[in-house]
N, C-alpha and C positions, 0 to 999 in steps of 0.2 A: 467568428460569427457563424460559420457553417457548423461548427461544433456545438454552439449553444442552440442552434435551430434543430440539429439532429445529432445528439452526442453518440449515438450507437453506430454511426456509419463507419465503413471500413477505411475509406480513403478520403483524405481532405486535399488531394492533389488538384492543382488548378484545372487540368484538362477534364477531370471527372466532374468537378463542380460546374465548369462551363457548359458541358453537355446537359447536365441535369437542370440547371437553373436558367441558362440562356439559350439552350437548344443549339449550341454552337460548338463545332469541333475545332480544336486547336492543332495547328501543325507543330510538331516538336522543333524547338530551336536547338541546333546541334552544337553551339559553341560550348566546348567542354569546360572552359574556365570562366564562362560568363563574360569574357572580354570580347569586344568586337574589333576585328581588324578588317576594315572595309576594303574590298577589292572588287574586281569585275564580277566575281561570282557570288557576292555577298548580299545581293538584293533580296533573295528568298529568305536568307537568315535574318536580315533586318526586319522584313515583313512579319516573320514568325514572332520575333520579339515584340514588335509593335502590337500584334494581335493579342499577345499575352498581357501586355500592359493595359490594353483596352478592356480585356476581359476582367482584369482586377478592378478597374474603375466601374464597369457595368455590374459586376457582382456586388460591389459595395452598395449600389442603389437597390439591387434585388434583395439583398439581405437586410437592409435597413427596414424595409417593409415587413419582412418576415419576423425580424426581431421584435417589432411592435406587436405582431400577432401573438407571439409566444411570451410576451412580457419580459424580454431579456435585454432591452436596450441599456438599462442602467447597469446590469450585470456585466455587459461587455465594456462599457466606457469607464465604470468606476472600479471594477474588480479585475476582469481578465486582461484588458490592455495594459493597465498599470503594472499588473503582475508580470506580464510579458517583458516589460522594460526592466523590472527589478531582477527577473531571472537572468536576463542577459548580463547584468552586472555581476550577479553571483557566479555565473559561468566564467566570466573574465577573471574574477578574483581567484577562483579555485581554492584548494586547501592544501597546505604543505604536507608532504609525505616523508616518512622516515624509511627510505628505500632499503637500508640494511636490515631493519627490523622485518619488513615485509618479505625480503628474500629469505631470511632465516625461517619465517613462518612457512614459506612455500616449501623449503627443504623438509621441514617437520611434517607437513601434510603428505608430501611425496613419500617420505619414509613410512608413514602410517598406512598409506595405500599399498605399498609393497608388502608390508607386514601382513595386512589383511589378505592379500593374494596368497601368500605362503600358507597362512592358517587355513584358508578355504581349500587349497589343494591338499593339505595334510588331512583335513577333516573327511575328505572322500577318497583319499589314497591315490589320486592321480591329478595331472594338470588338466585344466579346462579354461576356456575364455570367459572371465567373469562379466565381460561386456556383451556377451552374445545371449539374447533371450532364448534362442533355440537350444544352445548347450545347457543353459540353466534349467530349462524345462526337462531336458533329458536326465540331468543329475537329480533334480528335486523329485520328479514324478515317475521317472523310469528306474534309475538306480536305487534311490533312497525310499521310493514309494511313499512319499509324504502325502498328507491329505490334499485333495485337489482344490485349487483356488477357482476364481471366476473364469469361465471359459471365454476365450476371445477367438477371432478369426484364425490366429496363428497358434492356438493351443491354450494352455492355462497361464493366466497372467502372473508375472513375477515383479509387479510394480511395488512401490514402497508399502502401500497398504496391505498388499498380499503377503509381503515378507514379514510385516509386523504381526499379521494374523497367524502365519505359519510359526513364528517364534513362540506364540502363546499356545499353539496346538501340539507342538512336538518337543521332545527333549533334545533333538539334534541341534548342534551349534551352528550349522551353516546359515540359516536365515539371519541369525544375529550378526555373524561375521559379514554377511552380504550388506546388511543395513549399515554397519560401520564403514565398510568399503565405500559405499555410495556417498555417505556423509562426508568422509575424508576427501574423496575425489571432488565432491562439490566445493568443499572449502578450498581445496588446492586450486581449482579453476577460478574461484572468486579472487584469490590472492594473486594468481597469475595475471588475471584481467586488470587488477589494480596496478601491478608493477608496470605492465605494458603502457598504461595511460599516464605515468608520471612524465610530465612535460619537461622541456629544457630548463624551465624556471624552478624545477623541483616540486611543482605543485600538481595536483590532480584536478583537471577541469571537466567535471561531468556535464552532460547535456540534459537539461530538464525539458519535459514535455507536458503541455497542458491539455493535449487533445487525445490522449491514449485511453485513460480510464473514464468510462461513461459516467461515473459518479461525481467527477469534478476533481478527484485527487490528482496530484502531480505524480509523474513517474520520472525515472532518470535512467540514462543509458551511457555506455562508454566512459566510465564503468557504471553499472547499475548499483547505486549505493543502498538501495532497499534490499539487496541480496546479502548484505553483511548482517548476520544474525545478531539480534540484540540481547537475547537472554542466555546464550550459552557461553561457557568459558572461552571457547575458540573464537566466538564472535567478538568477545571483549578484547581478546588478544589481538585480533585483526584491527579493531578500532584504536588500539595502542599505536598503530602505524600512522594515524592521522594526527599531525602535531601542529603546534603554534608556529607561525612563520616568523622570519627575521623582522625585527622592528616592532614586534607585538609582544605582549606580556603573557597572555593565556588564551585558551579557548573557553567559551561559555556555551552551555547548552540550556535551552529553555523549552519545556513542553507542558502540554495540558495533561493533568491527571484525569483519566476516565472520561475523556470528552464525549465519546459516543453515548455512554450511559447518562451523562448529564443532559445531552440533547434528547435522549429518549424520555428522560424524566420531564423535560420541558414540554416536548411535543405531546406526550400522553397526559400531562397534568395530573399524574398519579400522586396523590398526597403522601402515600406511604413511602414512595421512592424519594420524593422531594425532601421529606422529613429525614430519611436515612442519610441524605447528603448534608442536610442542615445540622445534624447532630454532631458533625465534626469527628465522629468515631470512624473506625475502619468500615468502609461501605459493605464489603462482602460479608464481614462478620455480622454486621447489623442485620442485613437482609437474611442471612442464614438463620439467625436466631428467630426471626419472624416466621420463615418458611418451615423450619423444623420444630418450632414451638418450644425452644429451650432458652435458658438464660444466655446472654452473650458470653459469659465466662465458660459455658459448657460447649461452645462451638469448637469442634476440633478441626485440624488441617484438612481432613477429608471432606467435611461438610462445606468448609469455605471454598475448597477447590471446585466442588460440584456447583455451588451457587455462582461462582465466578464464571465458569464455563457456560452456565445457563444464561446469566445476564448478558454476557457478550454475544452468546449464540443468538439471543433474541434480536439484538441489534443487527445481526448479519443474516437474519432469516433462516436460522437453523431449525430443522424439524426434530421431532422426538427421536427418529431413527439416527439422524446426524449426531444428536447429543449422546445417544447410547454408544455410538462408535467412538466419539471423542473421549468419553469417560470409561470406555470398556465396561459398560454395564448392560443389563438386559433392556431391550426396547420398552418392555412393560414398565420397568422401574423408572426409565427416563420419562415415560408418559405421565406416571404418577407425580414425579418431581415437577414436571411442567404444570400439571393441573393444580398442585398445591401452591406453586409459585403464583399462578394466576388468581387463585382464591385470595391470596394476600394482596396481590397487586392487580386488582381488576381493571384499573385505569390503563395499564400497559396492554392487557389482553384486548380491551375495547378499542384502544388506539390502533393496534396491529390489524385488527379485523377491519376497522374503518379505512385504513390506508389502502388495503387490497380492494375493498369494495369501491372506494372512490376512484382508484386507478383503473379498475375494470370499466367504470362508467365513463371516465374522461379519456382513458387511453394513456395517461401519464401520471408520474408522481412528481412532487415538487419539494424543493428545499425551502428553508426559511427565507432565503434571498431570491426565490423564484426560479432556481435552476431546474429545468424539467428533464425527466428521462422517460422516453416513450417506450411502452411495453405492449406491442400489439398481440404478443403471445398469451396475454392474460385471458383472452377469449378463444384460445386454440382448442381444437378437438383432441389434440394429442396431449395425453395426461402429463407426460414427462416435460414437454415444453411449457405447458400451463403451470406446472409446479415450479419449474425453474424461474418463470416470469414472476410468480408469486413471491419467491424468495428475494428476487431483485427488487420487487415493489416494497418489501419490508425494509430492505437494506439501503435503498437509494436515498430516501429523505434523511435518514439518520447519518449515514456516512457522507452524503453530499453536503449536509448542513455543516458537519464537522470540517469538511474540506474547505467550504466557503469561509468559515470562521478563521481557519489557519491562514488563508490568503489575506483576509482583511487584517489579521494580526501582523503578518509580515509587512504589509504596506504601511501600517501605522507605526511599527517599530522603526522601519527604514526612514519614514518621514520625520519621526521624533529625533532620531540620531542626527539627521541633517540639520534640523532646526536648532538643536542644541550645540551645533558646531563641533561634534565629536569626531574623532578619527577612527574609532572602533567601527567594524563593519560586519554585515551579515555574509556568511559563506555558503550555508547549505540549508535545505529543508528536506527532512526525511520523515515520512509518516506525520506525526503530530509534533515533531521536534524541530526547533530552529537552532542552528549552530552559528555563533558569532566569534570574531577574532577581536580581542580586547587590546586597545592601545594602552601603553603604560599610564597608570594613575587614573584610568577611567572606570575601573571596575564598579565602584559603588553607584556612580551616576547611571551607568548602563543597566545595572541590575534593577534599580528603582524604575527606570524608564521602561524596560522590558516587561516587568511585572505589571505596571500600570497599563501599558498599551495592550498586552495580551489579555489581561483579565477584563479589559473594557471593550474587547473586539465584538462582543455580543452580550446582551442582557438576558440571561436565562433564569428560569424559576429555580434551577439548581445552579448557583453561580459558578462561573469558570474558576478553576484552581490551577495555578501555574507553579511548576517546580523548576528551580534554577540550580545549576552546578557549574563549578569553574575548575579548570585543571590545565596541565601542560599538553595533554593530548585528549582526543575525543572520549576515550574510555575513562580517564581520571576526571573528566569534566561531567561525567554522568552523576545523577543525583538519586 
């Protein structure tokens, strides 16, 4: 409830909420394991716990009133609370892990990290610590005299963007080696994290959180499954380590194709974009042919790539400058691309303007299901803060509506599985994808049910489209 009333707040801890909404400070209860062993000295302990219980009750009343004010009662009772109960079951189920495969991957990434260290040392002729920003600065800008990057308090930055920029500016191989080193180190720590969390039952039980992302998306920790890259070969190899468990036949993945863009088409009511979806052709190719004014058959990979980045960028509040960086093109070229896009899809431009104007007037944005995100910085005097809030205002209704739809879809799929008396079960939700474990002989029935429930989770002007795949592991179940 606190999250729906104010999703941007930092802490949802009971004591913080008690101070803010009840004007009451809570004494901390010190029982480390939550168990009470009453003895002579335990009166204070008991009273602290009773005060906490009382605060929960009183906050319930205080929030019920506020939920009514922000129009979120239905969202709490029909979406968030049932999702909470479903996520608890998903966490208990966990997903089976192939430990040997993951350990072999960890060795492979560790070897690649060591190899990159050797190459980095060889490229400058001496050893240095690749993890020390100070030593990196000395090597890059002192010894090698490479072009200066953005200045920070501690010197010139050597973050990933700076390394990518340096790689394009210089013939020296070190920036490329450094990028590879960081990528392999990141993958190694991802796999290490997965191995550590394999429980005694041979399964990984992640923890889902509903109150971290202000847009309404779920996040996961211990391990963070959203850290497993989707589109790279290494990411796919890691997903190979998530397997079907004993007593089950296969894993099934189901996700929405281009859900944000369908939501954007629906909210903007742009006829051109809705038509592009309805044509059943490849969306990005169809849009590219309109923006560049060529036949569909004349659209090349580069044109399609630019339009794909452009379309998704708009749904995430990307500026012309951001688009230029993403596509490594000139900001002027990015601006022209945006303007041409908007000429073709005027409804999208008008919608995006309208969202920011309305949010500036009301102080918040809203999803189709009424999830609000408050953005006080829209009227800030500080240009950077104001522009960041504008990007959030563009992104929140689209991303938030997509998140709401995924939650509704999960609840509907879970309910339908139960009503059909099936043993197959849901295991994970990552981004727009749901992962299920199929019981022997239930595949066809589950697929039909998943497609029906997911595509019916919301009725959009650009109808939802569901992709389904089945396999022995998470990677081979991709589609």
